[in-house]
C-alpha positions in Angstrom: 3.4 -18.4 -63.5 4.2 -18.6 -66.7 8.1 -17.5 -68.0 7.6 -14.8 -70.7 9.8 -15.1 -73.6 12.9 -13.0 -72.7 13.4 -9.9 -75.3 16.0 -11.3 -76.6 14.3 -15.2 -78.0 12.6 -12.7 -80.3 15.0 -11.0 -82.1 16.3 -14.8 -82.7 16.2 -16.0 -86.7 13.4 -18.0 -88.6 15.6 -21.3 -88.1 16.4 -21.2 -84.1 12.1 -20.6 -83.8 11.5 -23.5 -86.1 14.0 -25.7 -84.1 12.1 -24.4 -80.9 9.1 -25.9 -82.5 9.7 -29.2 -83.6 11.7 -30.2 -80.8 8.1 -29.3 -78.8 6.9 -32.4 -80.9 9.4 -34.8 -79.4 10.8 -36.2 -83.4 12.7 -39.3 -80.8 9.2 -40.0 -79.7 7.4 -39.3 -83.7 10.0 -42.2 -84.3 9.2 -44.3 -81.9 5.4 -44.7 -82.7 5.9 -44.7 -86.6 8.0 -48.3 -85.9 4.5 -49.4 -85.2 2.2 -47.6 -87.7 4.6 -48.9 -91.3 5.1 -52.7 -89.7 0.7 -52.6 -88.8 0.1 -51.3 -93.0 2.1 -53.6 -94.7 0.7 -56.6 -92.6 -2.8 -55.2 -93.1 -2.1 -55.0 -97.5 0.3 -58.8 -97.4 2.4 -56.5 -98.8 2.8 -53.4 -99.4 0.1 -51.2 -99.0 -1.0 -48.3 -101.0 1.8 -45.6 -101.4 -0.3 -42.8 -101.5 -2.4 -44.1 -98.2 1.5 -44.9 -96.2 1.8 -41.6 -96.9 -1.0 -40.0 -96.1 -0.8 -41.7 -92.7 2.9 -40.8 -91.9 2.0 -37.3 -92.3 -0.8 -37.1 -90.2 0.4 -39.5 -87.8 3.4 -37.3 -87.6 0.9 -34.4 -87.7 -1.2 -36.1 -84.7 1.9 -37.5 -82.8 3.7 -33.8 -82.4 0.3 -32.1 -81.4 0.2 -34.6 -78.1 3.6 -33.3 -77.5 3.4 -30.7 -77.4 0.5 -30.2 -75.2 2.4 -32.2 -73.0 4.7 -30.0 -72.8 2.2 -27.2 -72.1 1.9 -29.3 -69.8 4.3 -30.6 -68.3 6.4 -26.8 -68.5 6.2 -27.1 -64.0 7.9 -30.7 -64.6 10.8 -30.6 -67.0 12.3 -26.9 -66.5 12.5 -29.3 -62.5 13.6 -32.3 -64.6 17.7 -32.8 -66.4 16.8 -34.8 -68.3 14.0 -32.2 -69.7 15.1 -28.7 -68.5 16.1 -28.2 -72.0 12.6 -27.9 -73.9 11.4 -25.3 -75.6 9.3 -24.3 -73.1 11.7 -24.8 -70.2 14.1 -22.4 -72.2 11.2 -20.2 -72.6 11.9 -20.5 -76.0 8.3 -20.0 -77.1 5.6 -19.1 -75.0 3.6 -21.1 -72.8 -0.3 -19.8 -75.4 2.2 -20.0 -78.4 2.5 -23.9 -77.6 -0.7 -24.5 -77.1 -2.2 -22.8 -80.0 0.9 -25.1 -82.0 -0.7 -28.5 -80.2 -4.0 -27.6 -80.8 -3.9 -26.3 -85.0 -2.1 -29.9 -85.3 -4.7 -32.1 -83.7 -7.0 -30.6 -85.9 -5.0 -30.3 -88.8 -3.8 -33.9 -88.5 -7.5 -35.5 -87.8 -9.4 -33.4 -90.7 -5.9 -34.5 -93.0 -7.4 -38.5 -92.3 -10.6 -37.9 -92.7 -10.3 -36.3 -95.6 -7.3 -38.8 -97.4 -7.6 -42.4 -95.2 -10.9 -42.7 -93.5 -12.8 -42.2 -90.8 -11.7 -45.4 -88.7 -7.5 -43.7 -88.2 -9.2 -40.4 -87.6 -11.4 -41.2 -85.3 -8.0 -43.4 -83.8 -6.1 -41.1 -84.1 -8.6 -38.1 -82.5 -8.8 -40.5 -79.9 -5.5 -40.7 -79.7 -4.4 -37.6 -78.4 -7.5 -37.5 -76.2 -6.2 -39.4 -73.8 -2.4 -38.9 -73.8 -4.0 -35.4 -72.9 -6.9 -35.8 -70.6 -5.8 -39.4 -69.9 -2.1 -39.7 -69.4 -0.7 -36.1 -68.7 -3.3 -34.9 -66.8 -5.4 -37.7 -65.4 -2.3 -40.6 -64.7 1.1 -38.8 -64.9 1.3 -37.0 -61.4 -0.6 -39.3 -59.4 0.0 -43.2 -59.8 2.8 -45.0 -60.2 0.7 -47.2 -62.9 0.9 -43.9 -65.3 2.8 -45.7 -68.0 0.4 -49.3 -67.8 -2.1 -47.1 -69.3 -1.1 -44.0 -70.2 0.9 -46.1 -72.7 -2.6 -46.9 -74.7 -2.2 -43.4 -76.5 1.1 -44.9 -77.6 -0.1 -48.2 -78.5 -2.9 -47.0 -81.3 -0.7 -46.5 -83.9 -0.8 -50.3 -84.9 -4.9 -50.3 -84.9 -3.9 -46.9 -86.9 -2.5 -48.1 -89.3 -4.4 -51.2 -89.9 -7.3 -49.0 -90.7 -5.9 -47.2 -93.0 -5.8 -49.9 -95.4 -8.4 -51.3 -94.6 -11.0 -49.1 -92.8 -11.8 -51.4 -90.5 -10.1 -53.1 -87.5 -9.1 -57.1 -86.6 -7.0 -59.2 -84.3 -3.5 -59.1 -86.0 -3.1 -55.0 -85.0 -4.9 -55.4 -81.3 -2.0 -58.3 -80.6 0.2 -55.8 -81.6 -1.4 -52.8 -79.6 -0.4 -55.2 -76.9 3.1 -56.1 -77.2 3.1 -52.0 -77.2 0.9 -52.1 -74.5 2.8 -54.7 -72.1 6.4 -53.0 -73.9 5.8 -49.9 -72.4 6.3 -50.3 -68.0 9.8 -51.8 -68.7 11.1 -50.3 -71.3 9.7 -47.0 -69.1 10.8 -47.7 -66.1 14.2 -48.8 -66.6 14.6 -45.3 -68.2 13.1 -43.8 -65.0 15.4 -45.7 -62.4 18.4 -43.9 -64.3 16.7 -40.8 -64.1 14.5 -41.2 -60.2 16.5 -39.0 -59.0 14.9 -36.6 -61.6 11.9 -37.4 -61.6 11.6 -37.3 -57.7 12.8 -34.6 -57.4 9.3 -33.0 -59.7 6.8 -35.1 -57.6 5.6 -37.3 -60.1 5.3 -40.7 -59.0 6.8 -42.7 -61.1 7.5 -46.0 -59.7 11.1 -46.1 -59.3 10.0 -43.6 -57.5 7.7 -45.1 -55.1 9.0 -48.7 -54.8 12.0 -50.1 -54.3 15.1 -51.3 -56.8 14.1 -55.2 -56.6 9.7 -54.5 -57.0 11.2 -52.8 -59.7 12.9 -54.8 -62.0 10.7 -58.3 -60.6 7.9 -55.8 -62.3 9.9 -55.3 -65.3 10.7 -58.5 -65.9 7.3 -60.4 -65.6 6.0 -57.2 -68.2 9.5 -58.4 -70.5 7.7 -62.4 -71.0 4.1 -60.9 -71.3 5.5 -59.5 -73.8 7.5 -61.7 -76.1 4.5 -63.8 -75.3 2.3 -62.2 -77.4 5.3 -60.8 -79.3 4.1 -65.1 -80.9 1.0 -65.1 -80.5 1.0 -63.2 -83.4 2.8 -65.9 -85.1 -0.4 -67.8 -85.6 -3.7 -65.0 -85.5 -2.1 -63.5 -88.3 -0.6 -66.3 -90.4 3.0 -65.2 -90.1 5.4 -67.7 -91.6 8.7 -69.1 -89.9 11.0 -66.3 -90.4 8.6 -63.6 -88.2 8.2 -66.5 -85.5 13.0 -67.6 -85.4 13.2 -63.1 -85.3 10.9 -62.9 -82.6 12.0 -65.9 -81.0 15.6 -64.1 -80.8 15.0 -61.3 -79.7 12.2 -62.6 -76.6 15.0 -64.2 -75.7 18.1 -61.7 -75.8 15.7 -59.1 -74.5 15.1 -61.8 -71.6 18.7 -62.5 -71.2 19.0 -59.2 -70.2 16.1 -58.6 -67.9 17.6 -61.5 -65.7 20.8 -60.1 -65.9 19.9 -57.1 -64.1 17.3 -59.2 -61.6 20.2 -60.9 -60.9 22.4 -57.9 -60.5 20.0 -56.3 -57.7 19.5 -59.5 -56.0 24.4 -59.3 -56.0 23.4 -56.5 -54.3 24.2 -54.3 -57.3 22.4 -50.6 -56.9 21.9 -47.2 -58.6 24.1 -46.8 -61.5 25.9 -49.7 -61.2 22.6 -52.0 -61.8 23.2 -50.6 -65.7 19.6 -50.1 -66.7 19.9 -48.1 -69.0 21.3 -51.4 -71.4 18.6 -52.8 -71.2 15.9 -49.9 -72.0 18.1 -49.1 -75.1 18.5 -52.9 -76.0 14.2 -52.6 -75.1 14.2 -50.1 -78.5 16.4 -52.6 -80.8 13.7 -55.2 -80.2 10.7 -53.1 -80.9 12.4 -51.3 -84.3 13.0 -55.4 -84.7 10.1 -56.7 -84.0 8.6 -54.8 -85.9 10.2 -54.8 -89.0 10.1 -58.9 -89.0 6.3 -57.5 -89.3 6.2 -55.5 -92.3 8.8 -57.4 -94.4 7.1 -61.4 -93.3 4.3 -60.5 -95.6 7.2 -59.6 -98.5 8.0 -63.1 -98.5 5.3 -65.1 -99.3 
């Protein structure tokens, strides 16, 4: 049953309620999505994108991602209450009601789609709306609780900002944004699985069949490493496909080598018999965050060089 908001919550200051609604949007997740949106716009424009288009895309992209995350919080409120990593989220702490969270998410989704259509273009609006629908229905409702491949195919929604950023500038799609899409698609499983290795017990208690819950650590690390190799190779494909300079190529090679080295260290640790926290999977998780941010920074910077 839905938890009711306690009496004291209704008397909280406006600032506390505002923070709860902001938390529903998962700002840290949004930051990661924007990291892939803006560089795609630089690449599409061959330099600085139009300021108004960039600002509108970032504003409505933030709203779009926040909408999907807020609705996800509504769907996963029972899971979030059981997991240490998520038990402080607004619905788990009954800071807002489930109805309020769902309404908030739907309003944000509608506003972001209309905003994209009116200020950017119809293609960007359609891609944004499609990402919300897929994340809510494809990932949150269909995949997450049913298959250990949930983050593989569910991660498609998180790849959409690369397409949206390109479409916002050009009004069309081309091969470069699809390569960027694939970089994020291939990067997502090892990034998420190493986090899930650290919080395996949480996912097990919540009965979410993440790969580290249903498979041994050796298999998780091997599959993560395979996806990491694919990510690095895909990042290098962008070099000729988008006509990037040697600067991007060098950055992609160095970043890829660093990420692969950590992936192989993780494999060495599991082969040495280490397990649990001794594997230090969060080292790979944090490094993968830095890898994606720096790689896309290179994507944005490269068109400004020539």
